[in-house]
C-alpha positions, 0 to 999 in steps of 0.5 A: 500500500502507498500512503497518500497525502493531499494538501488543499489550500485556497489559491493566493488572492482568494480570501481565506476567512478562516485563516484571517480568524486564526491570525486575529485570534493568535495575535489577540492571544499574544502572538503579534508576529503571526501574519498571512495565516491560511487554513486548508485541509489534509486528505490522507489515504492508502492506495493499492500497490497495483495502481500503475500510475499513482501520481496520475490517479491521485491527480485525477481524484483531486481534479474530480472530487478532492479540490475545487480547482477554480479556487483551490490548489493542491499538493500530492505526497506519495510514500 
C-alpha cells in the first residue's frame, strides 16, 4: 500500500476567512508576529500497490472530487 497525502489550500488572492480568524485570534492571544495565516485541509489515504500510475490517479481524484480547482490548489505526497 502507498500512503497518500493531499494538501488543499485556497489559491493566493482568494480570501481565506478562516485563516484571517486564526491570525486575529493568535495575535489577540499574544502572538503579534503571526501574519498571512491560511487554513486548508489534509486528505490522507492508502492506495493499492497495483495502481500503475499513482501520481496520475491521485491527480485525477483531486481534479474530480478532492479540490475545487477554480479556487483551490493542491499538493500530492506519495510514500
